[in-house]
BAVEXDO-338867 format. One record per residue: residue in three letters; x, y, z of N, C-alpha, C in turn. Coordinates in pm, whole numbers, plus 50000, padded with zeros to 5 digits. Example, Ala and Ser with C-alpha at 12.3 -4.5 7.8 and 13.67 -1.06 7.14 Angstrom:
2
ALA513194943150780512304955050780513204967050780;SER512854977550708513674989450714512905000350787;
END
This chain:
322
MET516015237254564515505225654529514275230154403;ARG513745239954443512575244554339513225248054213;LYS514615254754233515095260054123515485247254039;LEU515965235954091516755222954011515175218353941;ALA514115217154013512955209853958512615216453836;ALA512775231253858512545239653712513255236853635;ILE514575236653654515555233353536515305222053495;ALA514965211653572514805195853497513465195553405;THR512745204453463511405206853370511445210553239;THR512135222253237512885229053153513495221253010;CYS514265213053078515315202752993514375194252932;ILE513625186453015512625176252978511795180452876;VAL511145189152877510415196652758511255200152637;ALA512305205952659513445205952539513495196252485;LEU513895182752543514455171752463513065165252405;ILE511975168152476510825163652396510435169052276;SER510655182352316510605191952170511515189452047;ALA512785186352074513765183451983513625168851943;CYS513075158652003512695147951925511655145551862;GLN510905154251855509375155051742509935165451648;GLN511185168551618511285177751511511485170251376;PRO511065172051274511145165351152512535161351078;GLY513655155951186514955153351129514915138851059;THR514255128051107514345118951084513395114550955;GLY511905123750961511265121650818510105109050900;ILE510135105351062509265093551083508765099651213;THR507335097951221506615097351345506565085651387;ARG506355081751504505805071651564504735072451656;ASP504035063251638502605060351741501965049151788;SER502755043051875502045029851937502635018851830;GLY504095023551762504725012651697504485013651568;HIS503605024351539503265028451393504415038751315;ALA504375038151196505405048151162504235057051024;THR504485069451035504205081650922505235086050875;VAL505155083550731506235091750627505805107150585;TYR506905114950642506875130250593507735138450553;GLY507615150150494508945159050481509255164650344;ASN509555175350344509895182950236509195187950122;GLY507805187250146506765189550085506175176149948;THR507145167349962507245157449891505785143449909;TYR505545146050064504665138350140504215144050261;PRO502955142050246502115150450354502555147650507;HIS502555158150614502855158750715501915147450801;ALA502295140950924501635131950971500175136251007;SER500285152151058499055157351099497855157951018;SER498185154350880497185158650804496545145350780;VAL496825134750841496335119250837495465119050963;THR494125117050949493395115851070493395101151127;HIS493605093151030493205076551086494605072851073;SER495265068151176496715061651201496525045151142;PRO497515039251124497425024551088496895016551188;THR495895006651146495714996551228496494987051303;PRO496744983751409497634971751476497644961551413;ILE498724953551397498464943751331497934930951392;PRO496864924751342495874913851401496934902551415;ASN496554892951537497274880451564497804872651435;ALA496554871851379496724862451257497424868551151;ALA497494878651143498604882951033500314879651078;ARG500374882151225501614881051240502574867551200;SER501554859451179502134845351128502614843750988;ILE502394855650928502654854950769503874858550750;PRO504754854050686506044853050660506684866850591;ARG507544871950662508134886850572509814885250611;SER509964888250473511454891050465512174899250571;ASN511424910250598511874918750657511094922250792;GLN511444918550907510464919851056510274933651092;GLY511014942051073510804959151086509764964051005;LEU509354973751047508334980350970508894993150931;VAL509715002850990510415007850903512025007650887;PRO512275008750760513675006150721514635015350786;PRO515775011750881516335020450927517165031650873;ARG517555029050746518235041450652517475046750575;ALA517665058350557517035064450441517815057050281;LEU517375056950163517935057250053518635068150019;ALA520045063349970520955075649886520575074949768;GLN520505088149691520305089749552521665081849481;PRO520905071349377521855060549322523105071949272;ALA524135066549240525435072449194525125072749044;ALA524735058948995524275058148842523145064348808;PRO523065067848650521945073148608520605062248601;ALA519655065948614518325058748619517925053648503;PRO517475039048497517555033448381516205041748263;THR516395037648141515615045048061514125041748051;PRO513105047748065511755040148061511105036047944;THR510265024047964509465022247850508125023847855;ALA507725024148011506365023048052505725038248036;ALA504505041948023503985054248042504405065448131;ALA504315058548222504745064348363505365057048485;VAL506185060648552507155056948637507295066848752;CYS507495060048901507835069149011508845058549081;VAL509785063949122510585058549247510665061849363;ILE510345055749491510515066949625510795058749704;ASP511165064449797511715059049961510625059550058;PRO510035050350063509075048950169509435053350297;ARG510835057550368510835061250485510745073850490;THR511335081250371511175095250355510345105850306;GLY509955095250187508955100750061510005109149971;LYS511045104049989511785113749842511805105249724;ILE511665112449620511335108849486512915107249457;LEU513405093749412514505090549324514145092249170;PHE513215092749126513055091748998511625092148930;ALA511115101848827509935103348797510105103748642;HIS508855097748617508685100148452507115102148415;ASN506745113248369505415113448340504405111148454;ALA505075115148586504685110148722503205114648745;ASP503285130648693501895136448724500695136648582;GLN501055129248523499865121648394498955114148486;ARG497785121148456496525113448505496335101248391;ARG496175090948490495865078348400495215068148498;GLN494535060248419493615047648494494935041248537;VAL494435031748686495435025048745495295011548781;ALA494085010948736493234994948752493654989448896;SER494074979148935493884969849051494704980149154;THR495864982949091496704991449197496214999449297;GLN495005005849275494295012749387493465008049490;LYS493684988749494493204982449582494124985949702;ILE495054992049684496104996949794495285009949890;VAL494565017649818493645027549881492365020749950;THR491915007249897490915003449936491344995750057;ALA492484990850048492954984950218493164992750304;LEU493795006550277494005015250354492895018250448;CYS491645023150356490255025750419489715014250518;VAL490004998550466489454989250564490014991850670;CYS491534990250649491914991350791491975003150884;ASP491585013650803491225026150906490095023050998;GLU489185012550989488095007951016488415000051161;ARG489504992351156490154985351272489614972951296;ARG488454967151259487424959251288487984946651214;LEU489104942851170489564929351067489214915551130;ASP488644912451256488484902751303486694898351275;LYS486204909551218484784911051207484254900351089;MET483314892851092482584884851000481664894550912;VAL481834889850790481374896850690480304889650612;THR478944892350605477934885750537477834889650418;ILE478254879850286478214881950139476944884850101;ASN476744895950006475614898549955475774895549824;ALA474604894949744474294889649609475234897849478;ALA475084910949551475804924449430476914921849481;ASP477684917749604479154917849600479654907149478;THR478924895849428479374884649337479624890349214;THR479134900149180478904903449046480164908548984;ALA481224911549027482364919148997483044912748871;PRO483054916448749484184905648673485304913548656;PRO486344904148622486334890448579487174882548677;VAL487834888448721488674881948859487994880149003;LYS487594867749024486714867749143487064857849221;LEU486854855449345487364845249445486004836349443;GLY484934838149410483774829449387483184824949531;MET482744838049594481894839649715480304838049689;LYS480174829649774478404827049784477664837049854;ALA476434843549808475684850649890475324847350007;GLY475164852450124474994844650271476244837950323;SER477244837950253478124829450352479144839350427;GLN479684836250515480724844950592482084841750589;TYR482754853750567484094856750593484584867150675;ARG485774862650753485964874350831487234881750704;LYS486984895950812486994905950703488764906850694;LEU489574901350756491134902650729491304891650607;ASP490584880350596490854868650512490404877450380;LEU489224884350387488754890750244489804899650226;LEU490604909250308491524914450278492844911050243;ARG493004900550290494174892850237493904887950107;ALA492924879850070492734874449929492614885749845;MET492074899349881491724910749772493464914149710;LEU494354917749831495594919249814496734909749749;THR496104895449763497054886249730496604883849538;GLY495334878849570494614872149446494084884149348;SER493944896249401493184906149342492154905449292;PHE491024899349386490074897749372489204909949374;ASN488044908749274487114921949267485944919949354;ASP485444907749361484464908549458484734907149587;THR485734906349637486134908449796486424924349781;ALA486824931949702486944946449716485344950149742;LEU484424947449666483164953149657482814947849813;SER483244935049887482254930549996482884940550104;LEU484064939550076484874948950195484714962150213;ALA484454969050087483924982250058482254983650130;ARG481494974950061480074975250161480024974350278;ASP480874967750322480914961650486481184971150558;THR482334981250500483254991650596482135002050603;ALA481845005350504481175018150460479555019350467;GLY479005006650441477675005950426476875005050276;SER478005009850209477505011450044478885012349967;VAL478935006749848479885008949768480185024449772;GLU479045032549729479105044749714479805053549818;GLY479365049849920480055055050062481455054550080;PHE481575042750027483115037450032484085043949946;VAL483755045649828484295054749739484705068149791;ASP483645076249871483865087549947484905086850015;MET485095075050086485805070650183487475075150131;MET487465066750025488775063349936489345081049881;ASN488345085249819488535097949782489135110849919;ALA488355106850020488465118150112490285111950194;ARG490435097650179491595091050229492635099650149;ALA492365098050018493115102549908494185115849934;ARG493125127449958493275137550014493925139950131;ARG493795134650202494765131250353495955129050291;MET496455120050172497665115050195498235123750069;GLY497455134950020498335145749942498175140149781;MET497185132549774497005128049660496135138049586;TYR496335147849507495835157549501495275157949311;ASN495945145249220495815142649128494845127749101;THR494135129449195493335117749230492085115549219;HIS491375108949158489545107149191489235091049137;PHE488645085149256488245070549249486745068749223;ALA486245058549181484985056949137484785046149187;ASN485535032849200485025022749264486285017049341;PRO485905006749417487405001249515487864993049453;ASN487704984349306488624979149248489234981349137;GLY489344991949112489814996548977489274989948827;LEU488734985648836487844981248729487194993348624;PRO487184996248501486905005948416486145013948478;ALA486125031548476485005037048499485585050848541;GLU484885062548545485505076648556486455078748658;GLN487535073048650488435075748764489975077348728;TYR490895084048816492295085548730493025086748855;SER494415082148836495535089648953496895090448891;THR497745091048923499515095048847499975084548940;ALA501315081848876502575077848929502675078349073;ARG502785095349076503335101249214502345098049298;ASP501335100949280500105100449393499745083849426;MET500235075949339499995059749391501235060149445;ALA502525063049442503775061649501503305068549642;ARG502545076749660502235084449789501325073149905;ALA500725065749806499935057049890500435042949927;ALA501335037949820502235030549855502885029549970;CYS503205047250003504455044650103503465044150224;TYR502385047250231501325046150354501095034050353;ALA500945023950282500755011050267501925003750339;TYR502835008950263504035000250321504365001950453;ASN504225013950520504175018650634503135012550725;ASN502225007450684500754998950794501374985450780;ARG501174979350915502154970350944501474957350903;THR500084958750916499144948850863499314945650716;ILE499034956150644498994958550472500414954250440;ARG501414956450496502884950950454502944936350499;SER502414933150601502444914150589501724908650505;LEU500454915050468500064907050388500094907850225;ILE500824918050190501204920950045502794909949996;ASN503074904550121504194896550116504104881550127;THR502954878050062502554864750056502424857249907;PRO503594853849867503494844049749502014836449721;GLN501704830349813500584820349804500334813649945;TYR498934810249925498724803550083497394797550065;THR496704788550160495464781250119494594788450188;LEU493404793550123492054799650198491024786350225;VAL490714785850350489794780150396488304785650384;LYS487424782750283486074786550251485214784250382;PRO483954792050376482994786450495482464770550503;ASP482444768050349482044753250382482964743150376;GLY484294746650410485074738650457485884737550317;THR485764739350207486694737050084487594748050115;THR488884743050027490054751350053490294754349868;ARG491164765849870491464773649733493094779249758;VAL493784775549691495274781349703495264792649626;VAL495284803849672495324817049617497094821349605;ARG497304823549492498764827749445498754838449414;SER499514849849471500164866049421499934864549286;THR499364879149255499514880249093500884890349072;ASN501414887449161503114896049136503954887749117;LYS504354884849004505404875448930506844876249008;LEU507114891049062508374892749128508314888149265;LEU507474883549320507354879149438507594865849492;GLY509064860349578509184846849589510264846349490;LYS510504850749352511544847649291512544857549324;TYR512464868049384513924873249463513534876449586;PRO514204870349653514134869449829514004889549898;TRP514434895549802514404908749857513274918049819;VAL512344912149743511114918549694510334912449805;GLN509444924249802508404922249925506944924549911;GLY506744926049741505594924849708504834941649675;MET503834941449665502864954749690501244950249604;LYS501144958049461499924952849397500094952849232;THR499674940849148499354945849041498204952148998;GLY497854957848848496814959648796496684956548663;TYR495734954348573495704955748456493994957548403;THR494034965748317492814969948226493384974248095;ASN492614973647992492894976547839493054993547863;ALA492095001247944492645014747958493775017848014;ALA494125007948161495445012148226496795008248163;GLY496544997148092497984986548069498184981748173;LYS499574974548174499694963948263500634974748386;CYS500104972048501500464980948624501104976548732;LEU502074981848796503014973148903503584981748989;ILE502914982849104503464986649248504174978249315;SER505534978449337506444965949382507254976249474;CYS508074966249598508424974249710509834963049698;GLY510884968349772511924957949795512874964849929;THR513634955949971514724960050090515984954750064;ASN517244962350068518454956750067519224964450177;ASN519824958750243521054966050327520354977250425;GLY518974974450485518484982950546517814993750509;SER517634993250354517075005450317515985000350208;SER515025006050161513975000950123513225009049993;VAL512495006449906511925013449801510885007749756;VAL509825021549674508465016949630509005018549478;VAL508395013449417508475017249270507005015249198;VAL506775025649121505265023449087505805023548895;VAL505255014948843505215017548689503715016448629;LEU503475021348556501905024948520502015025048354;GLY500905018048276500845018948140501865013248083;SER502414998448105503344990848049502624977247991;THR503324969647938502804954447869503474947047944;ASN502654933547947502714921947992504314914747971;ALA504864921247869506154914347828507444924547872;LYS506744935147935507784945047978507754949148112;VAL506364947948173506214952548333507234948648421;TRP507224934948432508194929448548509774933748523;ASP510174935248383511694935648396511814952448433;GLU510754960948385510934976048418510714977648541;SER510054972348637510044973048747511274966748818;LEU511654956348805512734949648855514274961448829;LYS514204967348738515284974148703515404982848805;TYR514184988948791514665001248877514305000149056;LEU514004985149082514094981949210515474980549267;LYS516424973749122517844971649145518494983349133;TRP518164993549086518655005549043518685015549195;ALA517495015249254517555021949381518315013949466;LEU518065004349483518874996249599519974993849574;ASN520814994449473521844990949428522454977849440;ILE521764971949368521694953249345522224951349207;SER523044943949202523624942249041522844932249006;
END
């Protein structure tokens, strides 16, 4: 009997060890998934903060794909990649971290409001999304896109996060940063530390909203951040909202529409984040799912006339959509 018990224990240990090998590119922890593999995406052990559990309020937000992780990896498309017109492009599989196409992907550039993806990840790391945030006067000073919050009013952190990711409001980014870290400066340190843990070694942030400053990232680095955001259930649910009605503390309402023009127009597009400044040009990080596979497309340094079509053609190319 002792020999049988010893053999059984050995088999169980071997089975557990085999299941933990990096064959699938995914590790799971309490329903969350972290991408890694082959040097293109950092191993899960390098990320000290796992994604936050999805709040009950976020569960009611419609999503075109209820699963957290796409069941199939993306195959390299047989057709050649479209010719880029933007300054930098990176197409990545959020399940495995495999780069399908890159153009000037390591060129350091300002990335405007797309860096709010990293802001969202840092906010979710704190896990206290039901906390009420009291707005400071300094939070309301971020131009030019603002929710219009009043000093002294209180918003739930999850509502501020949703407004930031949907409407790209700069004042909500400031209030989230200050409340999370105690100061905007402290939060920026969190962003840069988070970036390093995600393998974003060509990135330096100076603020949480992407407004012009001495900061930069690359298409490849932002693709890495977007993969982490995509695999965070809370963020993934929030970026997939074409519009919603926000009830303010005084009882008034405001319809918040997504700045992503592709979202809602194509049912397989799942959203992500837009960005624009004069220095950055038009930027768009987009994601989509088709036939069980998903893709993230980063387009930086484009124009308003081209960014939507450019992102769309890479989404369709990677997902084999005609």
